[in-house]
C-alpha positions as CSV (number, residue, x, y, z in Angstrom):
1,M,24.3,54.6,-74.1
2,P,20.6,55.3,-73.3
3,E,18.2,56.6,-75.9
4,L,14.7,58.0,-76.0
5,V,12.4,55.9,-78.1
6,A,8.7,56.1,-79.0
7,P,6.6,53.5,-77.2
8,T,6.7,50.2,-79.2
9,V,5.2,46.8,-78.8
10,R,8.7,45.4,-79.5
11,L,9.5,46.3,-75.9
12,H,6.6,44.6,-74.2
13,A,8.6,42.2,-72.0
14,P,11.2,44.8,-71.0
15,W,8.5,47.3,-70.2
16,L,6.7,44.7,-68.1
17,A,9.9,44.1,-66.2
18,A,10.2,47.8,-65.4
19,H,6.5,48.0,-64.4
20,D,6.9,45.0,-62.1
21,E,10.0,46.5,-60.5
22,W,8.0,49.6,-59.6
23,G,5.2,47.6,-58.0
24,P,1.6,48.7,-57.6
25,G,0.6,52.3,-57.4
26,P,0.4,55.4,-59.6
27,H,4.1,56.3,-59.5
28,E,5.3,55.6,-63.1
29,D,5.3,59.2,-64.3
30,G,6.1,59.6,-68.0
31,F,4.3,56.5,-69.2
32,G,0.8,57.7,-69.6
33,L,-0.5,54.6,-67.9
34,R,-4.1,54.7,-66.7
35,S,-5.6,52.3,-64.1
36,T,-7.9,51.0,-66.8
37,D,-5.1,50.1,-69.2
38,E,-4.5,46.3,-69.5
39,V,-0.9,45.9,-70.4
40,R,-0.1,42.3,-69.5
41,S,-1.5,40.7,-72.7
42,P,0.1,41.4,-76.1
43,E,-3.3,42.7,-77.3
44,G,-3.8,45.0,-74.3
45,F,-0.3,46.3,-74.5
46,A,-0.7,47.0,-78.3
47,A,-3.9,48.9,-77.6
48,W,-2.1,51.0,-75.0
49,V,0.8,51.7,-77.2
50,T,-1.6,52.7,-80.0
51,R,-3.4,55.1,-77.6
52,L,0.0,56.7,-76.7
53,A,0.8,57.1,-80.4
54,D,-2.6,58.7,-81.1
55,Q,-2.1,61.1,-78.2
56,S,1.2,62.2,-79.7
57,D,-0.4,63.0,-83.1
58,P,-2.3,66.4,-83.1
59,G,-4.2,65.1,-86.2
60,K,-5.7,62.2,-84.2
61,R,-7.0,64.5,-81.4
62,P,-10.4,65.6,-82.8
63,D,-11.6,66.3,-79.3
64,A,-8.7,68.9,-78.9
65,G,-7.6,66.9,-75.9
66,P,-4.0,67.2,-74.6
67,V,-1.4,66.3,-77.2
68,C,1.5,64.5,-75.5
69,T,4.9,63.2,-76.7
70,Y,5.8,60.0,-74.9
71,R,9.3,58.6,-74.9
72,W,10.8,55.6,-73.1
73,I,14.3,55.7,-71.8
74,V,15.9,52.5,-73.2
75,E,19.4,51.0,-73.0
76,D,20.3,47.7,-74.5
77,D,16.6,46.8,-75.0
78,R,16.0,47.5,-71.2
79,V,13.3,50.0,-70.3
80,L,14.8,52.2,-67.7
81,G,12.1,54.9,-67.4
82,G,9.7,57.1,-69.3
83,I,9.2,60.8,-69.9
84,A,6.2,62.7,-71.3
85,L,5.8,66.2,-72.7
86,R,2.2,67.5,-72.6
87,H,2.0,70.1,-75.3
88,R,-1.1,71.9,-74.0
89,P,-2.0,70.6,-70.6
90,D,-5.5,71.3,-69.4
91,D,-6.3,72.9,-66.1
92,R,-6.3,69.6,-64.2
93,L,-2.9,68.6,-65.6
94,L,-1.5,72.0,-64.8
95,R,-2.6,71.5,-61.2
96,V,-1.2,68.1,-60.6
97,A,1.4,67.2,-63.3
98,G,2.6,70.1,-65.4
99,H,4.1,70.0,-68.9
100,I,6.7,67.2,-68.3
101,G,6.5,64.1,-66.2
102,Y,9.2,61.4,-65.9
103,G,10.0,58.4,-63.9
104,I,13.1,56.1,-63.6
105,R,12.8,52.5,-62.4
106,P,14.3,51.9,-59.0
107,S,17.3,49.8,-60.2
108,A,18.3,52.5,-62.8
109,R,18.3,55.5,-60.4
110,R,21.3,57.6,-59.4
111,R,22.8,57.4,-62.9
112,G,21.7,60.8,-64.2
113,L,19.1,59.4,-66.5
114,A,16.3,61.7,-65.5
115,T,18.6,64.7,-65.9
116,W,19.7,63.5,-69.3
117,A,16.1,62.7,-70.5
118,L,14.7,66.0,-69.2
119,G,17.4,67.9,-71.1
120,R,16.4,66.1,-74.3
121,M,12.7,66.7,-73.7
122,L,13.2,70.4,-72.9
123,G,14.8,70.6,-76.4
124,T,11.6,69.1,-77.9
125,A,9.5,71.6,-75.9
126,R,11.7,74.5,-77.3
127,A,11.3,73.1,-80.8
128,L,7.5,73.1,-80.4
129,G,7.6,76.8,-79.5
130,L,6.9,76.5,-75.8
131,G,8.3,79.5,-74.0
132,R,8.3,77.9,-70.5
133,V,7.2,74.7,-69.0
134,L,5.8,73.7,-65.6
135,L,7.3,70.6,-63.8
136,V,5.7,69.2,-60.7
137,C,7.2,66.6,-58.3
138,A,6.3,65.3,-54.9
139,A,7.4,67.7,-52.1
140,D,9.6,65.0,-50.6
141,N,11.2,63.9,-53.9
142,V,14.6,65.5,-53.4
143,A,16.2,63.7,-56.4
144,S,13.5,65.0,-58.8
145,A,13.7,68.5,-57.4
146,A,17.5,68.5,-58.0
147,T,16.9,67.3,-61.5
148,I,14.5,70.1,-62.3
149,E,16.8,72.7,-60.6
150,H,19.7,71.4,-62.6
151,H,17.8,72.5,-65.7
152,G,17.0,76.0,-64.3
153,G,13.8,75.2,-62.6
154,V,12.6,78.1,-60.6
155,P,10.4,77.2,-57.6
156,E,6.9,78.6,-57.7
157,E,5.4,77.0,-54.5
158,I,4.6,73.8,-52.6
159,R,0.9,73.1,-53.1
160,D,-1.5,70.4,-51.9
161,T,-2.7,68.4,-54.9
162,E,-4.9,65.4,-55.5
163,P,-1.9,63.0,-55.3
164,G,-0.3,64.8,-52.3
165,S,1.9,67.8,-51.5
166,A,3.9,68.9,-54.6
167,R,6.7,71.2,-55.5
168,R,6.0,73.3,-58.6
169,Y,8.8,74.7,-60.8
170,W,8.9,76.7,-64.0
171,I,11.7,76.4,-66.6
172,T,12.0,79.2,-69.1
173,L,13.1,77.9,-72.5
């Protein structure tokens, strides 16, 4: 049975296995990974996990930057994917990523994990008092569009964004 867990250094090796399976490129939505993050070494991974934890804590955001809840989708100590809820996305994030982003590693797809995780994260968004959330997926990502629509996503438009053409959906909570 999968579970959503906060990022932890305990899952360094399983997270690296998922990361390696994805291969190079910026397609691991839900992990908050930046191109400048060094995640191979235990020290670099620990620093990255600490940054994610700090971003999740409004008290550690003196710059009033976006607060974000990160969760990893884990089953039997295997990292299957990630999901992130941006509590107050800034204008740039609203253009390209929305409130919630997620990704499932290739070998774990077609099991309903994204649908399951999105349902849990929508509950978290509701508990935070958000009235509606924006989700964005690549225009050609039929599986992600179906996941969003399963949860009541209403299409807004298809828009050109920095990463490419994207579908935009709103879900009322």
